Structure formats: structure tokens, C-alpha cells
N, C-alpha and C positions, 0 to 999 in steps of 0.2 A: 274206392278212391280212383281206380283206373278209369271209370266212366267220367269222373270230373276232369282228369288229366286229358282224356280224349276230347272232351268238350272245349277245354282251353286251347288245345292244338287246332281245333276247327276254327275258333275265333282268331287265333294268331295268324293262321294261314290266310284267312279272309282279310285281315288288316294288312298283311304284307302285300297282297295284290291290290287292295283298295287304295293304299297310300302310295303306290308306285306312280311316279310323275307321268308316265305314258299309259296309265290304266284305261282299258275300255270299261267304263264304269257299269254300263248296262250288262255287259257280259259277265263281269265280276259278280255283281249282285245276283244275276240269274243263276250263275253256277253254284253259289254258296247258300242261297236261300231256298227253303223248301216250299212245297205246295201249300197254298192257303196262307202265305206269309202275311203277318200283321206288323206294321211299323207305326209307332206312335211318337210324334215329335211335338215340341213346343210350338206355340203360335208363331207364324201363321200357317204351319204345315198340317197339324192335326193328325188324323189317322189315315194312312195310305195302305193299300193292299196289293200292290204290284211292285216287284223289285225294280223294274225299269222306271216306273214312275218315281220311286225313291231316288234313283240315280239322277234322273232328269230334273226333278224339282228341288232336291236338297243338295246332293253331293256335287253335281256339276257346277251350280252357281257358287257353292262355297269354294271349290278348288279354283274357279275362275277368279274369284275376288281375292282370296288369300293365296297368292302364288307361292310356289315352293313349299306347299303345305306339309307340315311335319306333325306327327302324333307324339305327344310327350305324356306318356302314361305315368301316373303316380300311384295308382291302385289297380290291381288286377287279381281277381279271385273267382272261385266258382263254388257252387253249393246246390243242395237240393231244396226245393221250394216248400216252405212250411205251409203256404196257403193252399196247396193241392195235396196235402198229406205226404209231403216229401217224395213226390213222384217225378216232378219235372226237374230237369237240370238247367241251371242258368249260369252264365258267365258275365261278370261285371268288369267294366273298364272305366276308369275315371282319370281325368287330367286336363290337358289343354290341347287344342288344335292350333298350332302356331304357323303363321306365314307372313308374307309381306302384303300388307293391305293395299293392293294396287288398283282395284276396281270396286265400284259401289256394290253393296250387298243389301238388298231389301230397303233401299233408300238411305242406308248408312254411308256417308261419304268416305272415300279412301283417304289414308294418311300417308301412303308411300313408305310407311315404317312397319317394323315388327308389330303384329297384333296377335293376341291370344284369346281364343274362344274357349271358355270353360265348358266342359262337357262331361256327361256320365251316360254310359250305355249299359242296359241289361239285355242280354241275348238268351233266349231259350233255344237250346240245342237238342236235336233229336235225330238219331241215325245219321250223324255227321253233317246235318244241315241246320242252318239257323232258321227257325220257324216263326220267331216273334222277337221284336226289338222295341225297347223303349229308349229313344235317343233324346235326352234332355240337355239343354244348352242355355247359356246365359247371354242372350242377345243384348240386354241393357248393359252388361259388362263390356261388350264390344263397342257399344255406342259411347260409353264413358271414355274409352281409349281414343275415340274419334272426337272427343270434346263436347259430346252432347249430354247435358245434365237432364236426364229424362224425368226424374222424380224430384219434387221440391224439397223433401226433408228426409235425408238418410240419417238414421240415429246411430249407426255404427260405421266402421272404417271401410273405405273403398281401396281394395288391394288387388294385385294379381296374386292369386292365392297359391301357396306352396302345398306340396304333398305332406305326408305324415312326418312328424318331428323325428321319428325313429328311422326314416328312410327304408321301411320294411314292408311297403305296400304291394310289391310285385310278387305275388305268390305263384311263381312259375312252377315250383316243385310241390309235391304233396306235403300236407301239414297234418299233425296229429288230429284225429277226428274229434277228440274231446275238446280241443281248443275252440273249434268252431261251435260245438254245442254250448260251451260256456259263453261265447260271445252272443249267440242267438238268444240264450236264456236271459242275459242281461238286457239286451234290446227289448225283449218281451216285457221284462219287469218295468223298464222305462216307459214303454207304451202304456202299460197298465197304470203306472203312477201318474202320468202326466196327461193322458188322453182325454179325460173328461172334465178337467178344471174344477173339481169339486173337493179337493183336499182341505182338511182343516189346518194343515201346516202352512207356515209362511211359504211364499214362492221359493225363496232361497233354500229353506229346509226341505221342501218337496224335491227340489233339484238334487240336493245332496244325497238323496237315497240311492241314486244311480250314477251321478256325475262326479268326476274329480273336481276338487276345489279350483284347480287351474285349468278348467276345460277351455278348449278352443272351439269356437262356433264360426265356421266359415260360411256365412250367409250370402245370398244373392245380391247383386247390385240393386239398390233401392232400399235395402235394409242394412247390408254390410256385414263385416266380420267383427267379432267381439271375443273377449278373453276374460276368464274367471267367472265363477257363478254370479258374483255380485254385479259385474258389468253386463253379463248376458241378461240377467233379470231386469236391469235398468234400461238396456239399449235394445232389447228385442222382446223377450218373453212377456215382461210386464206391459209394455205398450201394445203388444199384439192382443193379449187377453182383454185389455181395457177397450180395445176397438171393436171386438167381435162378440157376438152373442149367438145363441142357437147353434152351437158347434155340433155337427153330426158325429156319429161314431166313426172311427178310423177303419178304412177298408184298403186292402192292398192286393195287387195282382201277384206280386212276388215279394218274398221276405226270406233271406238266406244269409249264411255266414260261413266263413272259412278262416281258420287261424284267429288272429286278433281283429279281423275285419268283417263287417257285415253291413246289410242295408236293405232297403225296400223301395218300392214305388207303387203308386196308385194312379187311377185314371177316372175320377179324381180320388185323392186320399180321403178328403172330407169336404164338407161345405160349412159355411158360417155366414152369418149376416153382419154386414158392415154397419155397426150401430153408432160409431163415433169416429173421429178423425183418425186416419192411418196414413203414414208416409206423407204427411202434409196435405192430404186430400180429404175433403169433408165427407161425412157419413152419407150413404145413399139409402140405407135401410133395405138393401137388396141382398139376397143370398148370393154367394159367390163360390166357385169351384177352386179348390187348391190341388193342382197337379204337382206332385212333389217326388223327388228322389232324396233320400237321406243315406249317407255313407258314414259309418262309425269306425273308430279305432278304440278297442278295449285295452286298458292298462290294468292288469290285475282284476279286481272286482268292481271297477268303475269305468265309465265311458270318458275318454280323454279328449277325443277330437271328433268333430262332426262337420261334414261337408254337405251343403244343402242346395238343391236346385228347385226353384219354385217358378212356375209359369206365370209371372206377374203380368206379362202383356195380355195373356188370356184372361186372368182374373180381372184386370182393370177394364178390358174391353167389355166384359159382361156387366161391369158397373157403369158403362156408358162413356168410358174414356179410352178411345182407340188411339193409343200413342203411336203405334207404327203407321197407321193411316195418316196421322198428323205429320209425322216425319216425312213420309212419301209425298205429301201435299206441300211441303216446304214451310209448314207452320211451326216447326221446331228447329232450333239451331243449337 
């Protein structure tokens, strides 16, 4: 447990310096990131391998656009990574980066008002340094706040999404080891139940094996948030399964849990072929990559809440729809 607490302290010190209004971003990232650093970010950033490049290409434009930037964490935990035999230590932070949207960002017009960028980060910590980061964020959510309806048919609700109903997501102190094991076991059961789309149960009964009846599914802009098994099946899971075929097996780079919270990410998590209309866009018959972070809250023996980050801009670009390029060319309003 002391190793997990030390890793948390490493990330918290990094955030304290990174989020300072007068931070030397290149110096901060260089000081806190280890040799061979890998940073993975949603489109248009992709994989970067130099701390200074991460500072210059991502953090500086973001802090310039969202002035007085403030990190509002809802979930913070650490754990050992199941995917490497529980050898690597990872720290997870999820919430919103909030600021005054005063200057354009990637072609998104400023509003001069408060704006909140949903984010989730996974950091691999080794010997007091951050050696690997997955930084996933919901740019379409920021676009929606600027009045840009990027996708034609969202089946669930568009919201600025809250943290856990229990307000218990910031695990700054140690937690009982068994609680994390129980959470990870439940997540693994859910992956096994749902991952291959071949159950003989109805979709709703399939979900009931691991999900609470009043589950909350906080999905990305373009799909939206939904509540209860019945509405989740109707507003996301059912339409998603109907739209895609040839779903690959699930692969993750990191999967971990602490206390009642856990999650995973992949690069990509899986591929699937767009065989029917999805999000109001016709089928392309092309395989697409799904880069995803999922964060879960366990309540007893069921999953109660799930926050999801999907790189929809990357997925649709691979399908021939480069929405960000269209925005930057003035073709979207």
C-alpha cells in the first residue's frame, strides 16, 4: 500500500506544479516524467514521446484557451496493473478541466464563459517518475458548450457530468486491499459477460448480471448519458450492437482498481465494423478503432456508475468523416 500512496503523491505534486498559473510547462513535465516517456492523447494529438512536446502541443494551447484553468477532480485512485501481472503501478485522475474559454482551441470558437473539458488520465509511476500517460478528453463536449452540434443524432442526454453520487471518489488515503480486489473482480466479470455479444440472455438480463438496475452511464458527447438498465439498453447498448459487427476481442494496456473504483484503457480497446447507421451517420462497412477509458464505481456486488471516454473524432476520421478538419475549415457551425 505504501507504494500506491507514494505514486499518488508523485502525481499530486505534478498536478500542483502543472496547474500553477505561472508554470514553466516544459520544465514541469521534464522534471516529473521519466526517460522513454509515452503520452497518448485523443485526436488530433495521438502518441507523443517527449515531455516538452506534450507541454508545447497540448498543455500550453489548452491553458492559453481556457484561462485561469482549474482542475476539478471527481475520482482519484491508484492500483497495480492486472495486464502486466500486477507489476506496474498506475494512478488515475478523472474530472473536468475548467476555465474561461477566452481564446480558440483547435478551431473551437471561444465563448468568453466558463467551459469544462471532461478528462481522465492514467499515469504509470516508477521510481518517483511518471513514465507513461493516457490523457483522454471529450473535445466534442467542449464543442457542444460552444454551440457546435457536431453529431446529428445523439440518443442520450447532453450534460456537464457530475462525479460519483456518493462523493467518495478521491481516494487520497489508503483503502482496504480486499475492496479493490472485489471491484476488479466485478469489472472482469462484466467484461467477460458483455465483451463478445454472444449471450443467449436478453440484453437487459445480460446487463443485470453485473450492473445495478439504476445504473448511471456517463457517455461521451455524441452518445450522451443515460440512467437505468432499461434506458441504457435502449439509448446506447442496443443501438451500438445493432450498428457494429466483427467486434474484436477486448485488449487493455492498464486495468486496475482501488476501493470501490476501478477502470481501464486501451489503444485501441477493440475494433468493429460499422455495418449500419450509428449516431445518425450511415454505415461505411469499414473497421474502426475504439480508444476508450472506462471508470467504474462498485456498490456492493454490482456496478452502479460508469464514466466513458471514447475518441469519437478518431473513430469517425478513420470512417472518412474528419469533423475537426471541417470545423477548422469553417464548414461546421
